[in-house]
C-alpha positions as CSV (number, residue, x, y, z in Angstrom):
1,X,48.8,-15.1,-7.1
2,X,45.2,-16.1,-7.3
3,X,42.5,-14.2,-9.0
4,X,38.9,-14.9,-7.9
5,X,36.1,-13.8,-10.1
6,X,32.6,-14.0,-8.8
7,X,29.7,-13.4,-11.1
8,X,26.4,-12.7,-9.4
9,X,23.3,-11.4,-11.0
10,X,20.1,-10.8,-9.2
11,X,18.2,-12.8,-11.7
12,X,20.2,-15.9,-10.8
13,X,19.7,-15.8,-7.1
14,X,16.8,-18.0,-6.1
15,X,15.3,-17.6,-2.7
16,X,13.6,-20.7,-1.5
17,X,10.0,-20.6,-0.2
18,X,9.9,-20.3,3.5
19,X,7.2,-20.6,6.1
20,X,6.9,-17.9,8.8
21,X,6.2,-19.4,12.2
22,X,6.1,-16.3,14.3
23,X,2.8,-14.3,14.3
24,X,4.8,-11.1,14.5
25,X,6.8,-12.0,11.4
26,X,3.7,-13.0,9.6
27,X,2.0,-9.7,10.4
28,X,5.1,-7.7,9.4
29,X,5.4,-9.7,6.1
30,X,1.7,-9.3,5.3
31,X,1.8,-5.6,6.1
32,X,4.9,-5.0,3.9
33,X,3.4,-7.1,1.1
34,X,0.2,-5.2,1.1
35,X,2.1,-1.9,1.2
36,X,4.3,-2.6,-1.7
37,X,1.6,-4.1,-3.9
38,X,-0.7,-1.1,-3.4
39,X,2.1,1.3,-4.0
40,X,3.0,-0.5,-7.2
41,X,-0.6,-0.3,-8.5
42,X,-1.1,3.3,-7.6
43,X,2.1,4.3,-9.3
44,X,0.5,3.2,-12.6
45,X,-1.8,6.2,-12.4
46,X,-0.5,8.8,-14.9
47,X,0.7,12.1,-13.4
48,X,0.2,10.8,-9.9
49,X,2.4,13.6,-8.4
50,X,-0.2,16.2,-9.2
51,X,-2.7,14.3,-6.9
52,X,-0.6,14.7,-3.8
53,X,-3.2,16.0,-1.4
54,X,-6.3,15.0,-3.5
55,X,-9.2,13.7,-1.4
56,X,-10.1,11.5,-4.4
57,X,-6.8,9.7,-4.3
58,X,-7.1,9.3,-0.5
59,X,-10.6,7.9,-0.9
60,X,-9.2,5.5,-3.5
61,X,-6.4,4.4,-1.1
62,X,-9.0,3.9,1.7
63,X,-11.2,1.8,-0.5
64,X,-8.3,-0.4,-1.7
65,X,-7.1,-1.0,1.9
66,X,-10.7,-1.6,3.0
67,X,-11.2,-4.2,0.3
68,X,-8.0,-6.2,1.1
69,X,-8.8,-9.5,2.8
70,X,-6.4,-10.2,5.6
71,X,-6.7,-13.5,7.5
72,X,-4.6,-15.2,10.2
73,X,-2.6,-12.1,11.3
74,X,-2.9,-9.4,13.8
75,X,-5.3,-6.6,13.0
76,X,-3.8,-3.9,10.8
77,X,-4.4,-0.2,11.5
78,X,-5.9,0.8,8.1
79,X,-5.4,4.6,8.7
80,X,-1.7,4.1,9.4
81,X,-1.5,1.9,6.3
82,X,-3.1,4.5,4.0
83,X,-0.9,7.2,5.5
84,X,2.2,5.2,5.0
85,X,1.2,4.4,1.4
86,X,0.9,8.1,0.6
87,X,4.0,8.9,2.6
88,X,6.1,6.5,0.5
89,X,4.7,7.7,-2.8
90,X,4.9,11.5,-2.1
91,X,7.4,11.9,0.8
92,X,4.9,14.0,2.8
93,X,5.8,16.6,5.3
94,X,4.4,16.3,8.9
95,X,1.8,19.0,8.1
96,X,0.7,17.1,5.0
97,X,0.5,13.9,7.0
98,X,-1.8,15.6,9.5
99,X,-3.9,16.8,6.5
100,X,-4.1,13.3,5.1
101,X,-5.1,11.9,8.5
102,X,-7.9,14.4,8.7
103,X,-9.0,13.4,5.2
104,X,-9.0,9.7,6.1
105,X,-11.1,10.5,9.3
106,X,-13.6,12.5,7.2
107,X,-13.8,9.8,4.5
108,X,-14.3,7.0,7.0
109,X,-16.8,8.8,9.3
110,X,-19.0,9.7,6.3
111,X,-18.7,6.4,4.5
112,X,-17.2,8.1,1.4
113,X,-14.7,5.4,0.5
114,X,-15.4,3.7,-2.8
115,X,-15.7,0.2,-1.5
116,X,-19.3,0.8,-0.6
117,X,-20.1,2.5,-3.9
118,X,-21.4,0.5,-6.9
119,X,-19.2,2.5,-9.2
120,X,-16.2,1.0,-7.4
121,X,-16.4,-2.2,-9.4
122,X,-15.9,-0.4,-12.7
123,X,-13.1,1.7,-11.3
124,X,-11.4,-1.4,-9.8
125,X,-11.4,-3.1,-13.3
126,X,-9.6,-0.1,-14.7
127,X,-6.9,0.1,-12.1
128,X,-6.4,-3.5,-11.1
């Protein structure tokens, strides 16, 4: 009778660096990386759940997505990205997703996102 014991910890697994050759894979990887990093930063905001449908939080998300520099990949739909960020944080209902979409349209059509505002630099230092 043989007994096999395998020890595996996630800290010990090393994934080698890899190069994505397909444009579709690069775009997907870039999109997922941006999504997870923005969500990680937004979750640092205290009492974030109380800001679920806040236009200020939506404007902040829009400005963050607007300020991300993306090169060498297919264009990313920024409205979809902002909606997906807020969906993953708050688990929005379909009605709330429509409301967020309306907020994003209003913010972008009126240039209310913070990336064009001089105060954005001081806010950016606080959050990032």
